[in-house]
MIDOSE-1310 file (N, C-alpha, C; in nm, 2 decimals, decimal comma, always signed):
residues 186
mktw	+4,12/+1,04/-3,21/+4,09/+1,17/-3,15/+3,94/+1,17/-3,12; +3,90/+1,20/-2,99/+3,76/+1,21/-2,95/+3,70/+1,34/-2,99; +3,57/+1,33/-3,03/+3,50/+1,45/-3,07/+3,38/+1,46/-2,98; +3,30/+1,57/-3,00/+3,18/+1,58/-2,92/+3,07/+1,47/-2,95
ldaw	+3,09/+1,41/-3,07/+2,99/+1,30/-3,10/+3,01/+1,18/-3,02; +3,13/+1,16/-2,97/+3,16/+1,05/-2,88/+3,09/+1,05/-2,75; +3,04/+1,16/-2,71/+2,96/+1,17/-2,59/+2,82/+1,11/-2,61; +2,77/+1,10/-2,73/+2,64/+1,04/-2,75/+2,64/+0,89/-2,74
pvvr	+2,56/+0,83/-2,66/+2,56/+0,69/-2,64/+2,53/+0,61/-2,78; +2,45/+0,67/-2,87/+2,43/+0,60/-2,99/+2,55/+0,59/-3,08; +2,64/+0,69/-3,07/+2,76/+0,69/-3,15/+2,86/+0,58/-3,09; +2,86/+0,58/-2,95/+2,95/+0,48/-2,89/+2,89/+0,34/-2,92
qltg	+2,76/+0,33/-2,93/+2,70/+0,20/-2,95/+2,74/+0,15/-3,10; +2,73/+0,24/-3,19/+2,75/+0,20/-3,33/+2,90/+0,18/-3,37; +2,98/+0,25/-3,30/+3,13/+0,25/-3,33/+3,21/+0,16/-3,23; +3,15/+0,13/-3,12/+3,23/+0,05/-3,02/+3,20/-0,09/-3,02
sdps	+3,24/-0,16/-2,91/+3,22/-0,30/-2,89/+3,09/-0,34/-2,83; +3,00/-0,25/-2,82/+2,87/-0,28/-2,75/+2,75/-0,25/-2,85; +2,74/-0,32/-2,96/+2,63/-0,29/-3,06/+2,49/-0,31/-3,00; +2,47/-0,38/-2,90/+2,33/-0,40/-2,84/+2,29/-0,28/-2,76
grge	+2,39/-0,20/-2,72/+2,36/-0,08/-2,63/+2,31/-0,11/-2,49; +2,37/-0,22/-2,44/+2,32/-0,26/-2,30/+2,44/-0,27/-2,21; +2,55/-0,22/-2,25/+2,67/-0,22/-2,16/+2,75/-0,09/-2,15; +2,87/-0,10/-2,19/+2,96/+0,02/-2,19/+2,91/+0,14/-2,27
avrs	+2,85/+0,11/-2,38/+2,80/+0,22/-2,47/+2,70/+0,32/-2,40; +2,63/+0,27/-2,31/+2,52/+0,35/-2,25/+2,57/+0,41/-2,11; +2,69/+0,38/-2,07/+2,74/+0,43/-1,95/+2,80/+0,57/-1,97; +2,77/+0,66/-1,88/+2,83/+0,79/-1,88/+2,92/+0,81/-1,76
krtd	+3,00/+0,92/-1,75/+3,08/+0,95/-1,64/+2,99/+0,96/-1,51; +2,88/+1,02/-1,53/+2,79/+1,04/-1,41/+2,74/+0,90/-1,36; +2,71/+0,81/-1,46/+2,66/+0,68/-1,42/+2,76/+0,61/-1,33; +2,88/+0,63/-1,36/+2,99/+0,56/-1,28/+3,00/+0,61/-1,14
tltp	+2,95/+0,73/-1,11/+2,96/+0,79/-0,98/+2,83/+0,77/-0,90; +2,73/+0,71/-0,95/+2,61/+0,69/-0,88/+2,61/+0,57/-0,79; +2,54/+0,57/-0,68/+2,53/+0,46/-0,59/+2,38/+0,42/-0,58; +2,35/+0,29/-0,60/+2,21/+0,25/-0,59/+2,15/+0,28/-0,45
rtat	+2,02/+0,31/-0,45/+1,95/+0,35/-0,33/+1,96/+0,23/-0,23; +1,97/+0,11/-0,28/+1,97/-0,01/-0,19/+2,10/-0,04/-0,13; +2,21/+0,02/-0,19/+2,34/-0,02/-0,14/+2,37/+0,03/+0,00; +2,31/+0,14/+0,04/+2,34/+0,20/+0,17/+2,24/+0,16/+0,28
adrv	+2,15/+0,07/+0,25/+2,05/+0,02/+0,35/+2,12/-0,05/+0,47; +2,06/-0,02/+0,59/+2,11/-0,09/+0,71/+2,06/-0,23/+0,71; +1,94/-0,25/+0,66/+1,87/-0,38/+0,66/+1,77/-0,39/+0,56; +1,73/-0,51/+0,52/+1,62/-0,54/+0,43/+1,52/-0,62/+0,50
vqsi	+1,39/-0,57/+0,49/+1,28/-0,64/+0,56/+1,19/-0,70/+0,45; +1,16/-0,83/+0,47/+1,07/-0,90/+0,38/+0,92/-0,85/+0,41; +0,85/-0,82/+0,31/+0,71/-0,78/+0,33/+0,62/-0,83/+0,21; +0,50/-0,79/+0,22/+0,40/-0,83/+0,11/+0,33/-0,70/+0,06
cpyc	+0,32/-0,69/-0,06/+0,25/-0,57/-0,12/+0,11/-0,56/-0,06; +0,06/-0,44/-0,02/-0,07/-0,43/+0,05/-0,18/-0,41/-0,04; -0,16/-0,41/-0,18/-0,27/-0,36/-0,26/-0,38/-0,46/-0,30; -0,34/-0,58/-0,33/-0,45/-0,68/-0,38/-0,42/-0,81/-0,31
avgc	-0,50/-0,91/-0,36/-0,49/-1,04/-0,30/-0,39/-1,13/-0,36; -0,31/-1,08/-0,45/-0,21/-1,17/-0,52/-0,10/-1,20/-0,42; -0,05/-1,11/-0,33/+0,05/-1,14/-0,23/+0,19/-1,13/-0,28; +0,22/-1,04/-0,37/+0,36/-1,03/-0,42/+0,45/-0,99/-0,31
sqrv	+0,56/-1,06/-0,31/+0,66/-1,03/-0,20/+0,74/-0,91/-0,23; +0,78/-0,83/-0,13/+0,86/-0,71/-0,15/+0,98/-0,72/-0,05; +1,08/-0,64/-0,10/+1,20/-0,62/-0,01/+1,19/-0,47/+0,02; +1,19/-0,44/+0,15/+1,18/-0,30/+0,20/+1,32/-0,27/+0,25
fved	+1,38/-0,17/+0,19/+1,52/-0,13/+0,23/+1,51/-0,02/+0,33; +1,57/-0,03/+0,45/+1,56/+0,06/+0,56/+1,70/+0,12/+0,59; +1,71/+0,25/+0,60/+1,83/+0,31/+0,64/+1,80/+0,42/+0,74; +1,87/+0,41/+0,86/+1,84/+0,50/+0,97/+1,70/+0,50/+1,01
eqvt	+1,64/+0,38/+1,01/+1,50/+0,36/+1,05/+1,40/+0,43/+0,96; +1,44/+0,46/+0,84/+1,35/+0,52/+0,73/+1,35/+0,43/+0,61; +1,23/+0,41/+0,55/+1,22/+0,33/+0,43/+1,28/+0,41/+0,32; +1,38/+0,35/+0,25/+1,45/+0,42/+0,14/+1,41/+0,37/+0,00
qieg	+1,36/+0,24/+0,00/+1,33/+0,18/-0,13/+1,24/+0,06/-0,10; +1,15/+0,03/-0,19/+1,07/-0,09/-0,19/+1,08/-0,15/-0,33; +1,12/-0,28/-0,34/+1,13/-0,35/-0,46/+1,07/-0,49/-0,45; +1,04/-0,54/-0,57/+0,99/-0,68/-0,57/+1,10/-0,78/-0,53
dpds	+1,06/-0,89/-0,47/+1,15/-0,99/-0,42/+1,17/-1,09/-0,53; +1,29/-1,10/-0,58/+1,32/-1,20/-0,69/+1,31/-1,35/-0,65; +1,31/-1,37/-0,51/+1,30/-1,51/-0,46/+1,15/-1,55/-0,45; +1,06/-1,46/-0,48/+0,92/-1,49/-0,46/+0,87/-1,58/-0,58
pisr	+0,80/-1,69/-0,55/+0,75/-1,78/-0,65/+0,62/-1,72/-0,72; +0,57/-1,62/-0,65/+0,44/-1,55/-0,70/+0,48/-1,45/-0,81; +0,56/-1,35/-0,77/+0,59/-1,24/-0,86/+0,73/-1,24/-0,92; +0,82/-1,33/-0,87/+0,95/-1,34/-0,93/+1,02/-1,21/-0,94
grlc	+1,00/-1,12/-0,84/+1,07/-0,99/-0,83/+1,00/-0,88/-0,91; +0,88/-0,90/-0,97/+0,81/-0,80/-1,04/+0,70/-0,74/-0,95; +0,67/-0,62/-0,97/+0,56/-0,55/-0,90/+0,48/-0,48/-1,01; +0,35/-0,47/-0,99/+0,26/-0,39/-1,08/+0,29/-0,24/-1,05
pkga	+0,23/-0,15/-1,13/+0,26/-0,01/-1,10/+0,22/+0,03/-0,96; +0,11/-0,02/-0,91/+0,07/+0,02/-0,77/+0,17/-0,03/-0,67; +0,21/-0,16/-0,69/+0,30/-0,22/-0,59/+0,44/-0,15/-0,60; +0,48/-0,11/-0,72/+0,61/-0,04/-0,74/+0,60/+0,09/-0,67
asks	+0,49/+0,15/-0,66/+0,47/+0,29/-0,60/+0,44/+0,28/-0,45; +0,44/+0,16/-0,39/+0,40/+0,14/-0,25/+0,49/+0,22/-0,15; +0,61/+0,26/-0,19/+0,69/+0,33/-0,10/+0,62/+0,46/-0,06; +0,54/+0,52/-0,15/+0,47/+0,64/-0,12/+0,37/+0,63/-0,01
lvts	+0,32/+0,50/+0,01/+0,22/+0,48/+0,12/+0,28/+0,51/+0,25; +0,41/+0,48/+0,26/+0,48/+0,50/+0,39/+0,55/+0,64/+0,40; +0,60/+0,69/+0,29/+0,69/+0,80/+0,30/+0,63/+0,93/+0,25; +0,52/+0,93/+0,19/+0,46/+1,05/+0,13/+0,45/+1,17/+0,23
atrq	+0,48/+1,29/+0,19/+0,47/+1,40/+0,28/+0,33/+1,44/+0,30; +0,24/+1,39/+0,22/+0,09/+1,42/+0,24/+0,02/+1,32/+0,32; +0,09/+1,21/+0,36/+0,03/+1,11/+0,44/-0,01/+1,16/+0,58; -0,14/+1,14/+0,62/-0,18/+1,18/+0,75/-0,13/+1,09/+0,86
akvr	-0,07/+1,15/+0,96/-0,01/+1,07/+1,06/-0,08/+1,10/+1,20; -0,19/+1,18/+1,19/-0,27/+1,21/+1,31/-0,42/+1,17/+1,28; -0,49/+1,15/+1,38/-0,63/+1,13/+1,37/-0,70/+1,27/+1,35; -0,77/+1,29/+1,24/-0,83/+1,41/+1,21/-0,98/+1,39/+1,22
yrrp	-1,05/+1,49/+1,28/-1,20/+1,48/+1,30/-1,26/+1,62/+1,27; -1,38/+1,61/+1,20/-1,46/+1,73/+1,18/-1,59/+1,70/+1,23; -1,63/+1,78/+1,33/-1,76/+1,76/+1,40/-1,88/+1,78/+1,30; -1,99/+1,72/+1,33/-2,11/+1,73/+1,25/-2,14/+1,88/+1,23
hgte	-2,16/+1,92/+1,11/-2,19/+2,06/+1,07/-2,07/+2,15/+1,09; -1,95/+2,10/+1,12/-1,83/+2,18/+1,14/-1,77/+2,22/+1,01; -1,68/+2,31/+1,01/-1,61/+2,36/+0,90/-1,46/+2,34/+0,91; -1,41/+2,31/+1,03/-1,27/+2,29/+1,05/-1,24/+2,15/+1,10
wedl	-1,12/+2,10/+1,06/-1,07/+1,98/+1,11/-1,00/+2,00/+1,24; -1,00/+1,90/+1,33/-0,93/+1,91/+1,46/-0,85/+1,78/+1,48; -0,75/+1,78/+1,55/-0,67/+1,66/+1,59/-0,73/+1,60/+1,71; -0,74/+1,47/+1,71/-0,78/+1,39/+1,82/-0,67/+1,29/+1,86
dldt	-0,66/+1,25/+1,99/-0,57/+1,15/+2,02/-0,64/+1,01/+1,98; -0,56/+0,91/+1,96/-0,61/+0,78/+1,91/-0,71/+0,72/+2,01; -0,69/+0,73/+2,14/-0,78/+0,67/+2,23/-0,92/+0,73/+2,23; -0,92/+0,86/+2,21/-1,05/+0,93/+2,20/-1,12/+0,89/+2,07
amdm	-1,05/+0,89/+1,96/-1,11/+0,85/+1,84/-1,17/+0,70/+1,84; -1,09/+0,61/+1,90/-1,13/+0,47/+1,91/-1,26/+0,46/+2,00; -1,26/+0,53/+2,11/-1,38/+0,53/+2,19/-1,50/+0,59/+2,12; -1,48/+0,69/+2,04/-1,60/+0,75/+1,96/-1,65/+0,65/+1,86
iaer	-1,56/+0,58/+1,79/-1,60/+0,48/+1,69/-1,67/+0,37/+1,76; -1,62/+0,31/+1,87/-1,68/+0,20/+1,94/-1,82/+0,24/+1,99; -1,84/+0,36/+2,05/-1,97/+0,41/+2,09/-2,07/+0,42/+1,98; -2,03/+0,47/+1,87/-2,12/+0,48/+1,75/-2,16/+0,35/+1,69
vlkt	-2,06/+0,25/+1,69/-2,09/+0,12/+1,63/-2,19/+0,05/+1,73; -2,17/+0,05/+1,86/-2,26/-0,01/+1,95/-2,40/+0,05/+1,95; -2,40/+0,18/+1,94/-2,53/+0,26/+1,94/-2,61/+0,22/+1,81; -2,54/+0,22/+1,70/-2,61/+0,19/+1,57/-2,65/+0,04/+1,57
rret	-2,57/-0,05/+1,62/-2,61/-0,19/+1,63/-2,73/-0,21/+1,71; -2,73/-0,14/+1,83/-2,85/-0,15/+1,92/-2,98/-0,10/+1,86; -2,97/+0,02/+1,79/-3,08/+0,08/+1,73/-3,14/+0,01/+1,61; -3,05/-0,06/+1,54/-3,10/-0,12/+1,41/-3,10/-0,27/+1,41
wqde	-3,09/-0,33/+1,53/-3,09/-0,48/+1,54/-3,22/-0,54/+1,50; -3,22/-0,65/+1,43/-3,34/-0,72/+1,39/-3,32/-0,87/+1,44; -3,42/-0,91/+1,53/-3,42/-1,05/+1,57/-3,49/-1,13/+1,47; -3,60/-1,08/+1,42/-3,68/-1,16/+1,32/-3,73/-1,06/+1,22
vdgk	-3,76/-1,12/+1,10/-3,82/-1,05/+0,99/-3,92/-1,14/+0,93; -4,05/-1,10/+0,93/-4,16/-1,18/+0,87/-4,16/-1,32/+0,94; -4,14/-1,33/+1,07/-4,14/-1,45/+1,14/-4,02/-1,54/+1,13; -3,92/-1,50/+1,06/-3,80/-1,58/+1,04/-3,69/-1,51/+1,12
rvnr	-3,61/-1,60/+1,19/-3,51/-1,55/+1,28/-3,39/-1,51/+1,19; -3,34/-1,38/+1,20/-3,23/-1,33/+1,12/-3,11/-1,29/+1,20; -3,13/-1,23/+1,32/-3,02/-1,19/+1,41/-2,92/-1,11/+1,33; -2,96/-0,99/+1,29/-2,87/-0,91/+1,20/-2,90/-0,76/+1,23
tmgi	-2,81/-0,68/+1,17/-2,83/-0,53/+1,17/-2,81/-0,49/+1,03; -2,91/-0,40/+0,98/-2,90/-0,35/+0,85/-2,84/-0,20/+0,86; -2,80/-0,16/+0,98/-2,75/-0,03/+0,99/-2,59/-0,02/+0,98; -2,53/-0,13/+0,97/-2,38/-0,13/+0,95/-2,34/-0,21/+0,83
aslg	-2,25/-0,15/+0,75/-2,20/-0,22/+0,63/-2,06/-0,19/+0,62; -1,99/-0,26/+0,54/-1,84/-0,25/+0,52/-1,81/-0,26/+0,37; -1,73/-0,16/+0,32/-1,67/-0,17/+0,19/-1,52/-0,16/+0,21; -1,45/-0,27/+0,19/-1,31/-0,27/+0,20/-1,24/-0,22/+0,08
gatl	-1,12/-0,17/+0,09/-1,05/-0,11/-0,02/-0,93/-0,19/-0,07; -0,87/-0,15/-0,18/-0,76/-0,22/-0,24/-0,63/-0,22/-0,17; -0,62/-0,13/-0,06/-0,50/-0,13/+0,01/-0,50/-0,23/+0,13; -0,61/-0,31/+0,14/-0,61/-0,41/+0,25/-0,57/-0,54/+0,19
dnee	-0,49/-0,61/+0,27/-0,44/-0,74/+0,22/-0,54/-0,85/+0,27; -0,51/-0,97/+0,23/-0,60/-1,09/+0,26/-0,63/-1,10/+0,41; -0,53/-1,09/+0,49/-0,55/-1,10/+0,63/-0,64/-1,00/+0,69; -0,62/-0,87/+0,65/-0,70/-0,76/+0,70/-0,85/-0,78/+0,65
nylm	-0,87/-0,82/+0,53/-1,00/-0,84/+0,48/-1,07/-0,96/+0,56; -0,99/-1,06/+0,58/-1,04/-1,18/+0,66/-1,09/-1,13/+0,80; -1,00/-1,05/+0,87/-1,04/-1,01/+1,00/-1,16/-0,91/+1,00; -1,17/-0,83/+0,89/-1,28/-0,74/+0,88/-1,41/-0,82/+0,86
kkly	-1,40/-0,92/+0,78/-1,52/-1,01/+0,75/-1,57/-1,07/+0,88; -1,47/-1,12/+0,96/-1,51/-1,18/+1,09/-1,57/-1,08/+1,19; -1,51/-0,96/+1,19/-1,56/-0,85/+1,28/-1,70/-0,82/+1,24; -1,73/-0,78/+1,12/-1,86/-0,74/+1,08/-1,96/-0,85/+1,09
talg	-1,92/-0,97/+1,06/-2,02/-1,08/+1,08/-2,05/-1,10/+1,22; -1,95/-1,09/+1,31/-1,98/-1,10/+1,46/-2,07/-0,98/+1,50; -2,06/-0,87/+1,44/-2,15/-0,76/+1,48/-2,29/-0,78/+1,42; -2,31/-0,87/+1,33/-2,44/-0,90/+1,27/-2,46/-0,83/+1,14
avqv	-2,36/-0,76/+1,08/-2,38/-0,70/+0,95/-2,38/-0,80/+0,84; -2,46/-0,78/+0,74/-2,47/-0,87/+0,63/-2,42/-0,81/+0,50; -2,40/-0,68/+0,50/-2,35/-0,61/+0,38/-2,20/-0,59/+0,40; -2,12/-0,69/+0,37/-1,97/-0,69/+0,38/-1,92/-0,71/+0,24
enqa	-1,85/-0,61/+0,18/-1,81/-0,61/+0,04/-1,67/-0,56/+0,03; -1,60/-0,59/-0,08/-1,47/-0,54/-0,10/-1,46/-0,48/-0,25; -1,39/-0,37/-0,26/-1,39/-0,31/-0,39/-1,33/-0,40/-0,50; -1,24/-0,49/-0,46/-1,17/-0,58/-0,55/-1,27/-0,68/-0,62
ri	-1,39/-0,70/-0,55/-1,49/-0,80/-0,60/-1,59/-0,72/-0,69; -1,60/-0,59/-0,66/-1,71/-0,52/-0,73/-1,68/-0,50/-0,87
């Protein structure tokens, strides 16, 4: 005869055929009705975690063109399916309700943010970069040829991968900047 104690997993573990508590003893009726988030995915896309230079492989599960889950790739020789806490939370990079999906701009001395279209924002950035480079360019310092600008610097972040950091280094070097750094190295 079953009692209310039988509903407790520890009782089922101690009295049943699953003393390790890793099988039938820990299953509930609700557990049997659940479907894994990955089971209903339309497709699985291979990706790489964006947070650091390790390059852990990820499997991105997509359903109805929406990311539903991101997990480590067990076929990866680097991470063997494991992700660090940041990598395991990378789904929020894509799906967070607080993620900005528009270009936001606050004018100098302004108090309110306004939306800009991407082309306008890119033009503003390009104009400012070229103006700063032109105004701070140094051909020589103390008679030595330097061909640099001290008015532009870069500090990359942990969400950039190796390829993005490589391209940023090339861009800033081509602009003549010498202060190119990344938070991962600091």
